[in-house]
C-alpha positions as CSV (number, residue, x, y, z in Angstrom):
1,M,21.5,-24.1,-6.4
2,R,23.6,-21.3,-7.8
3,G,23.1,-17.7,-6.5
4,R,23.9,-15.8,-3.3
5,A,22.0,-15.8,0.1
6,P,19.2,-13.4,0.2
7,T,19.1,-10.3,2.1
8,V,16.8,-11.0,4.9
9,D,15.2,-8.7,7.5
10,V,14.3,-10.7,10.5
11,H,12.5,-7.9,12.3
12,A,9.4,-6.9,10.5
13,H,5.9,-6.5,11.9
14,A,2.2,-7.1,10.9
15,V,-0.9,-6.8,12.4
16,V,-4.0,-8.9,11.9
17,P,-7.2,-6.8,12.5
18,E,-9.3,-10.1,13.1
19,A,-7.2,-10.6,16.1
20,F,-8.3,-7.1,17.5
21,E,-12.0,-7.6,17.0
22,I,-11.6,-10.9,19.2
23,V,-10.5,-8.6,22.2
24,A,-12.7,-5.6,21.7
25,G,-15.2,-5.2,24.4
26,E,-13.4,-7.8,26.8
27,P,-12.9,-6.3,30.4
28,G,-9.4,-7.1,30.1
29,F,-8.9,-5.3,26.9
30,E,-10.2,-2.1,28.7
31,R,-7.7,-2.5,31.6
32,E,-5.0,-3.2,29.3
33,R,-5.8,0.4,27.8
34,E,-5.8,1.9,31.1
35,A,-2.6,0.5,31.9
36,D,-0.8,1.6,28.6
37,L,-2.1,5.1,29.5
38,A,-0.7,5.1,32.9
39,N,2.7,3.7,31.9
40,F,3.2,5.3,28.6
41,G,1.6,8.5,29.0
42,A,-1.1,10.5,27.4
43,E,1.3,12.3,25.1
44,T,2.7,9.0,23.8
45,M,-0.5,7.4,23.3
46,K,-1.8,10.6,21.2
47,N,1.4,10.2,19.2
48,Q,1.0,6.2,18.9
49,R,-2.7,6.7,17.2
50,A,-1.4,9.2,14.9
51,L,1.5,6.9,14.0
52,L,-0.7,3.9,13.6
53,E,-3.2,6.0,11.3
54,K,0.1,6.8,9.2
55,I,1.4,3.4,8.6
56,G,-1.6,1.1,9.1
57,S,-1.5,-0.1,5.7
58,L,2.1,-0.9,5.8
59,L,1.3,-3.5,8.6
60,T,-1.4,-5.2,6.4
61,D,-0.9,-4.7,2.7
62,P,1.7,-7.2,1.1
63,E,2.2,-5.0,-2.0
64,R,3.1,-1.9,0.0
65,R,5.4,-4.1,2.2
66,L,7.1,-5.4,-0.9
67,E,7.4,-1.8,-2.2
68,K,9.5,-0.9,0.8
69,M,11.4,-4.0,0.8
70,D,12.5,-3.3,-2.8
71,R,13.6,0.1,-1.9
72,Q,15.5,-1.4,1.2
73,G,17.2,-3.9,-0.9
74,V,15.5,-6.7,1.2
75,D,14.6,-9.9,-0.6
76,V,12.9,-11.7,2.2
77,Q,11.1,-10.5,5.3
78,L,10.5,-12.7,8.5
79,V,7.1,-11.2,9.3
80,S,6.3,-11.3,13.2
81,P,3.2,-10.1,14.8
82,S,3.1,-6.7,16.5
83,P,3.4,-6.9,20.2
84,A,0.0,-5.4,20.6
85,H,-1.4,-8.8,20.0
86,Y,0.3,-10.1,23.1
87,H,-2.6,-9.5,25.4
88,T,-1.2,-11.3,28.5
89,W,-4.3,-10.9,30.5
90,A,-6.4,-13.3,28.4
91,G,-7.4,-16.7,29.8
92,P,-6.8,-19.8,28.1
93,D,-9.8,-20.1,25.8
94,L,-9.3,-16.5,24.7
95,A,-5.8,-16.9,24.1
96,R,-6.4,-19.8,22.1
97,R,-8.8,-17.8,20.1
98,I,-6.1,-14.9,19.8
99,F,-3.2,-17.1,18.8
100,R,-5.0,-19.0,16.1
101,A,-6.3,-15.7,14.6
102,V,-3.0,-14.2,14.8
103,N,-1.1,-17.2,13.4
104,E,-3.5,-17.8,10.6
105,G,-3.3,-13.9,9.6
106,I,0.4,-14.0,9.6
107,A,0.2,-17.3,7.2
108,E,-2.2,-15.8,4.7
109,L,-0.1,-12.4,4.6
110,C,2.9,-14.6,3.8
111,A,1.0,-16.5,1.6
112,A,0.7,-13.7,-0.9
113,R,4.4,-14.0,-1.6
114,P,5.8,-17.1,-0.1
115,D,9.0,-16.5,-2.1
116,R,9.6,-13.2,-0.3
117,L,7.6,-13.2,3.0
118,V,8.2,-15.8,5.7
119,G,6.4,-15.7,9.0
120,L,6.3,-16.4,12.6
121,G,3.2,-16.8,15.0
122,I,2.6,-15.9,18.4
123,A,2.7,-17.9,21.7
124,P,0.8,-16.8,25.2
125,I,3.4,-17.6,27.6
126,Q,1.2,-16.9,30.3
127,H,-0.4,-20.3,29.8
128,P,2.6,-22.8,29.0
129,D,0.1,-25.3,27.8
130,V,-1.2,-22.9,25.4
131,A,2.0,-21.5,24.4
132,E,3.2,-24.9,23.3
133,E,-0.2,-25.5,21.4
134,A,0.4,-22.2,19.7
135,L,4.0,-23.3,18.7
136,V,2.8,-26.4,17.1
137,H,-0.1,-24.8,15.3
138,A,2.3,-22.3,13.8
139,V,4.9,-24.7,12.7
140,L,3.4,-27.9,12.1
141,E,-0.1,-26.7,10.7
142,L,0.7,-23.5,9.1
143,G,4.4,-23.8,8.0
144,L,5.5,-20.6,9.9
145,K,9.2,-20.6,11.1
146,G,8.4,-20.1,14.7
147,V,6.8,-17.9,17.3
148,E,7.2,-14.6,18.7
149,I,6.9,-14.3,22.5
150,T,7.0,-11.5,25.2
151,T,9.8,-11.1,27.8
152,A,7.5,-12.0,30.6
153,A,3.7,-12.5,31.4
154,A,1.6,-12.5,34.6
155,G,4.7,-12.8,36.7
156,R,6.0,-15.7,34.7
157,E,9.8,-15.2,33.5
158,L,11.0,-16.9,30.5
159,D,12.9,-19.6,32.9
160,D,9.8,-20.5,34.6
161,E,9.7,-24.2,35.1
162,E,6.2,-24.5,33.8
163,L,7.5,-23.4,30.4
164,E,10.1,-26.3,30.2
165,G,7.6,-28.1,27.9
166,F,7.3,-25.0,25.4
167,W,11.1,-24.9,25.2
168,A,11.8,-28.5,24.8
169,R,9.1,-28.4,22.1
170,A,10.8,-25.5,20.5
171,E,14.1,-27.3,20.4
172,E,12.5,-30.4,19.0
173,L,10.9,-28.6,16.0
174,G,13.9,-26.5,15.4
175,A,11.6,-23.4,15.6
176,L,12.9,-20.2,15.9
177,V,11.6,-18.0,19.0
178,F,11.7,-14.3,18.8
179,V,11.9,-12.6,22.2
180,H,10.2,-9.2,21.8
181,P,9.2,-6.7,24.5
182,W,6.1,-4.8,24.8
183,G,6.3,-1.7,27.0
184,C,8.3,-2.3,30.4
185,T,7.6,-3.6,33.8
186,L,9.1,-0.4,35.4
187,G,5.5,1.1,34.8
188,E,4.9,4.8,35.5
189,R,8.6,5.7,36.2
190,L,8.9,5.6,32.5
191,N,5.7,7.4,31.5
192,R,7.3,10.5,30.1
193,H,9.5,11.3,26.9
194,Y,8.6,7.8,25.3
195,L,10.9,6.3,28.0
196,A,8.9,3.3,28.1
197,N,9.9,2.2,24.8
198,I,13.5,4.1,24.6
199,V,14.6,2.6,28.0
200,G,12.0,0.1,28.6
201,N,12.3,-2.0,25.9
202,P,16.0,-2.8,26.0
203,V,15.6,-3.3,29.7
204,E,12.8,-6.0,29.2
205,T,15.0,-7.7,26.6
206,T,18.1,-7.6,29.1
207,V,16.2,-9.1,32.1
208,A,14.7,-11.9,29.7
209,L,17.8,-13.0,28.3
210,S,19.4,-12.9,31.7
211,H,16.8,-15.5,33.0
212,I,17.5,-17.7,30.2
213,I,21.1,-17.7,30.9
214,F,21.4,-17.6,34.5
215,S,18.8,-20.6,34.9
216,G,20.8,-23.0,32.7
217,L,18.0,-23.1,30.0
218,L,20.7,-23.3,27.2
219,D,23.0,-26.0,29.0
220,R,19.7,-28.1,29.3
221,R,18.5,-27.1,25.6
222,P,21.7,-26.3,23.6
223,D,20.0,-26.3,20.2
224,L,17.3,-23.7,21.1
225,R,17.1,-21.0,18.4
226,I,16.3,-17.8,20.2
227,L,16.4,-14.3,18.3
228,A,16.4,-11.3,20.8
229,A,15.1,-8.1,19.3
230,H,16.9,-4.7,19.3
231,G,20.4,-6.2,19.4
232,G,19.6,-7.9,22.9
233,G,19.2,-4.9,24.6
234,Y,21.7,-3.9,27.1
235,L,23.2,-7.4,27.8
236,P,25.5,-7.8,25.2
237,F,27.4,-4.5,26.1
238,Y,27.9,-4.9,29.7
239,T,28.7,-9.0,30.1
240,G,31.5,-8.2,32.4
241,R,29.2,-7.6,35.3
242,S,27.5,-10.8,34.7
243,D,30.6,-13.0,34.5
244,H,32.1,-11.3,37.7
245,G,28.8,-12.1,39.5
246,W,28.8,-15.7,38.3
247,R,32.3,-15.9,39.5
248,V,31.9,-14.5,43.0
249,R,28.2,-15.3,43.9
250,P,27.2,-18.8,45.0
251,E,23.5,-18.5,43.8
252,I,24.8,-17.9,40.5
253,H,26.3,-21.3,39.6
254,T,23.5,-22.7,37.5
255,P,25.1,-22.3,34.1
256,E,27.8,-24.4,33.7
257,N,30.1,-21.4,32.0
258,P,30.6,-17.7,32.4
259,P,27.2,-16.0,31.3
260,S,29.0,-14.2,28.6
261,S,29.9,-17.2,26.6
262,Y,25.8,-18.2,26.2
263,L,25.7,-15.0,24.1
264,K,27.3,-17.0,21.2
265,K,24.4,-19.5,21.5
266,L,21.8,-16.8,20.9
267,Y,20.9,-14.7,18.0
268,F,20.4,-10.8,17.9
269,D,19.1,-8.4,15.1
270,S,21.0,-5.6,14.0
271,L,18.9,-2.8,15.4
272,V,21.2,-0.9,17.6
273,Y,21.2,2.4,15.6
274,E,24.8,3.3,15.6
275,P,27.4,1.6,13.3
276,G,30.1,1.5,16.2
277,A,27.5,-0.3,18.4
278,L,26.7,-2.8,15.6
279,A,30.5,-3.5,15.4
280,D,30.8,-3.8,19.3
281,L,28.0,-6.2,19.3
282,V,29.7,-8.5,16.5
283,R,32.9,-8.5,18.4
284,T,30.9,-9.5,21.5
285,V,28.6,-12.3,20.2
286,G,30.2,-13.1,16.7
287,A,29.2,-12.3,13.1
288,D,27.5,-15.4,12.8
289,R,25.0,-14.5,15.6
290,V,23.8,-11.0,14.2
291,M,21.1,-10.7,11.6
292,L,19.7,-7.9,9.9
293,G,16.6,-6.2,11.5
294,S,14.7,-3.0,10.7
295,D,11.5,-3.0,13.0
296,Y,9.2,-2.4,9.9
297,P,7.4,0.0,9.7
298,F,7.6,1.7,13.0
299,D,9.5,4.9,13.6
300,M,11.7,3.2,16.4
301,G,13.1,1.3,13.2
302,V,15.7,2.2,10.8
303,E,14.9,3.2,7.2
304,D,18.2,1.6,5.4
305,P,19.1,-1.5,7.5
306,V,21.4,-2.6,4.7
307,G,23.3,0.5,4.8
308,H,23.6,0.4,8.7
309,V,25.5,-3.0,8.1
310,R,27.6,-1.2,5.4
311,A,28.5,1.4,7.8
312,A,29.8,-0.5,10.6
313,P,33.4,-0.3,11.1
314,G,35.9,-3.0,10.9
315,L,33.5,-5.9,9.5
316,S,35.1,-7.9,6.7
317,P,32.9,-8.3,3.5
318,A,32.2,-11.9,4.6
319,E,30.8,-10.8,8.0
320,R,28.5,-8.2,6.2
321,E,27.3,-10.6,3.7
322,A,26.4,-13.1,6.7
323,I,24.5,-10.4,8.8
324,C,22.7,-9.1,5.8
325,G,21.4,-12.6,4.9
326,G,23.8,-15.5,5.3
327,N,23.0,-16.4,8.8
328,A,19.1,-15.9,8.4
329,A,19.1,-17.9,5.3
330,E,20.8,-21.0,7.0
331,L,18.8,-20.4,10.3
332,L,15.5,-20.2,8.4
333,R,16.5,-22.6,5.4
334,L,15.8,-20.2,2.8
335,P,16.9,-21.0,-1.0
336,P,19.5,-18.6,-2.8
337,V,18.4,-15.7,-5.2
338,G,20.1,-14.1,-8.0
339,N,23.5,-12.6,-8.2
340,D,22.8,-8.8,-7.7
341,P,23.3,-8.8,-3.8
342,A,21.9,-5.9,-1.9
343,C,24.7,-6.2,0.5
344,P,27.8,-6.6,-1.9
345,R,30.5,-8.8,-1.5
346,D,33.1,-6.3,-2.5
347,L,32.2,-4.1,0.5
348,P,35.5,-2.6,2.0
349,S,36.3,-4.1,5.2
């Protein structure tokens, strides 16, 4: 097929109102709201409510989503559920009801424009068997590209041996697993200045990816397709300490190779805010492992994700093209589009 790779935003959220109705009135939901108030702080929760009133329709209305994509020069969005749908306190039966509502809601949203919207479901990792069910439901029953998961749940890290079946099925299906945090396990230490998000989200992703790498999961499952939000947190920018520990500490010899080498087996979105930081990320993990991400439509996202890639110093036109869409098109098996690229081939290096 002729044409170019589409420009693809791999970090864009939606909400499914029906899923919120399922948990409304549940005691666990009330406890979750109390914990959010303690961990995020009253000022943040007030501002968050105001933000959601402002952007609510952007999270549910496909036409408004497409309008924003057109302004950004984005051909295709990979739509993932808002992390507010995680509800890691939910028991197995309730978790099943939640994932089915969320997965079906995302599939319905994407069906409005399947040429421009592709989706991820959600998988409740607090129950490994249910998480595997959710993955199969998303990919085989609904045709979604994979699932989004949180960084940890109910004391369960992503290298928990009970999740081995989930990871095995993800590898078997060639499904994308998007690791996205929700708040931070540091709790009330970060409940001022929006630190639960600003500091906490990257911390959670850093810890989650470290568990994946140090456990040897990527040696056992070399064909996993794992995408990390927010540029992988802090991990790609401080790999020397991980490698040093691997060399000198006997308890860190589960991975066969230095931890930094496994970053080239993961995928990362481009949401690191500063052009220089994006260039550093590319130097560390490779241009073939970075994909465009906006965090649509939240205020911690970027309004011009393509311009963010254009501004990164030292990247070649081919690298920019790969980040803007070529990598995602290959990973998600997307067809080419027309010849008017949002991320032009003739960008200066």
